[in-house]
Phi, psi and omega in degrees: 000328183295324179295315180297321181295318179296322178297316181294320179296316178297319179298318180300314179297322180296315179298318180301317180295319182296320187275328188249347177300322178302329180296319178296321179297318182295317183292336181263010186228051184280340184276120181265127179287133178261111187294147182297326185292345176262357182272104185292345181279348181273157177298152182301317181301320179295318180293319179295315180299319179295317180296316180298325181291339181268345183275141175273177185299319180298315181296323178292319180297323180297334179290348182267359177303137183257131175265098187239165183273170183297320181298320179295319178297319181296318179294319180298318180295323182292323186274345186252149177282170177299323179296317178296318181301323185280322190252343185271179183283006176294340176299340179287342182300302183290330178292327176292316181298320186249025190310298180240008188296320184293331180279320187268325183221072184298327180292317177296320179297318180298322179294321178293320177296319178299323178294317177298318180298322182286315185278322185225068186297336181257006186286143175293331176292323176297315178299317180298318180295321181289322175299319179298317180297316179296321179296320180295318176299317181299313181297330180275001180081012180263073189290325178293321177295320177298317179295328178296315178296315181295325178296318178292328177293321182299325177286319185290324185244032186300336183261358181270108186289348178266330184272321184304311180297328176294321177298314182296323178295318178294322177295321179299315180299318180292317178296325178297318178295328181277355179085012178275069190298311184299315181293321179299317180291328176295323178295320178297316179297322181295315180294318180298325181281315188268337183227068187299336181264013184297127186288344180265012183297326180300316179295322179294319178295324179294317176299318179298318178297321178296318179296318179295322178296317180295333178272006180064022175265074188289332178294316178289324180300312182294331177294319177296310184297323184288347176280340189289314182305326179290329180282323183226068183297148176055048179228166180296320181291329176294316179296319179297321180294321178297320178296318179290327175296319177299318178300319181295317178296319181294323177296321177294322176296317180298332181275325188245341185061027175276124185297332181296327177292321180296317179296321179294321178300314180299320180298320180293318180293326175299317180296323177298314182293337178281345183283145175260014182253011185256155178280169177298322179297316179295323180295316179297316181297315181294321178297317178298313183293324176294322176299320178297321177297312181298322181297331181276354178265145187295326188245022185234027183295321178295321177297324178297314180298320179298320180291322177296318177295321178301318180293317183292317186267013182283347184242134176287125179304331179295340180253021184300328180294343181267355183284123176292152183304317180301325180291323179300325180302314183288329177294314180294320177300318179297319179296000000 
């Protein structure tokens, strides 16, 4: 008992540091640094150097987007192979043209897309621009508008075996948001049947699993999630799918109290913890859930305590200010 008491006391102190240390950091950090690049009294070269030092690689790469005309895009498409179109920096052409336009001036963007559709109805750049437009509507919660764009694309690119499955996948996501579960699942079945090599199938299966989970059909949900790791091994979505499969098995155990479901749940959470593609938050969450599985097993109480401790002590108190709120929830639950 003395060992357990010392662990709990240590855990209590650790939790206190994690939750209240950020307050001390905030109170001792009242002075705000004024960056050199905003200081108009400094030379331009100094300000540019300071700004560049603060930018990450992605932000620097975005500065290389080219704002080019339709004729230039048409020539680029004519001169490049499909492989070049997919993998080279020509993808930056349409992103440059439509970089922030959809967010700031959606009406102007729609007119430009209409122009592309009229002048170059079969162009891959037209398809890229329309996908961008549908994505912007989707991000803004305008799912019917997104489906309208995708519907017109389905007619325009009906013979393109690379574009059609992407359209159907985007339609599935929008229908899922609108609650059209049956139709969304039919789209997933259609892509799986007609386009077996589609690279976005993992995302479609994840959406299908999510829909099944929301409908409390956990048996079907775990079947969807368990297909994903084979399609995208050693990836973030594979780790997420394993975690959701574990959740489905645990829900089935809670409903039936069959130990085989509990053991399967534990196996899935173990696989998540073995992945190097998960975030700190996911690791803490998986450790807690594995602990819950062990706690429900007759002979694994010590293993449960170890997993709870692993979740609690996974974060350095000195970095408590960097812990996102969702992660703190799982740390406190473990404690």
